[in-house]
C-alpha positions in Angstrom: 0.0 0.0 0.0 2.3 2.7 1.2 5.2 3.1 3.6 3.0 4.3 6.5 0.6 1.4 6.3 1.2 -0.8 9.5 -0.5 -1.3 12.8 1.8 1.1 14.7 0.4 4.1 12.6 -3.3 3.1 12.9 -5.6 5.0 15.2 -6.9 1.6 16.6 -3.4 0.6 17.8 -2.7 0.6 21.5 0.3 -0.2 23.6 -0.4 -1.8 27.0 2.1 -2.2 29.8 1.0 -3.8 33.0 2.9 -4.4 36.2 6.4 -3.7 34.8 5.9 -6.4 32.2 7.0 -6.2 28.6 4.6 -4.0 26.6 1.9 -5.7 24.6 0.4 -4.3 21.4 -3.4 -4.5 20.7 -5.9 -3.6 18.1 -8.7 -2.0 19.9 -11.1 -2.3 16.9 -10.4 -6.0 16.3 -9.8 -6.9 20.0 -6.7 -8.9 19.8 -2.9 -8.7 20.1 -1.0 -7.5 17.1 2.6 -6.3 16.3 3.7 -2.8 15.2 4.8 -4.0 11.7 1.6 -6.1 10.9 -0.7 -4.8 8.1 -4.5 -5.2 7.9 -7.0 -3.9 5.4 -9.0 -2.2 8.2 -6.1 0.3 8.7 -7.2 3.8 9.6 -4.2 6.2 9.9 -3.6 8.4 13.0 -4.1 12.1 12.3 -0.4 12.9 12.3 0.3 10.1 9.8 -2.6 11.3 7.5 -1.0 14.7 7.5 2.4 13.3 6.4 0.7 11.3 3.7 -1.2 14.3 2.4 2.0 16.4 2.4 3.8 13.7 0.5 1.1 13.6 -2.2 1.2 17.4 -2.5 5.0 17.3 -3.1 4.7 15.0 -6.1 
């Protein structure tokens, strides 16, 4: 898709860290664990990522 498309840049992505344990990564929308580099078709970019994508398009 594009260089920004991955779970870590999605608005549904959440990092959870409980009781000094290793952080876990979750998709709030789908309700299960994920990894920052995974890619799904339900991806919805965070606002700051959307701005970067728009700026990149304008520069072309």
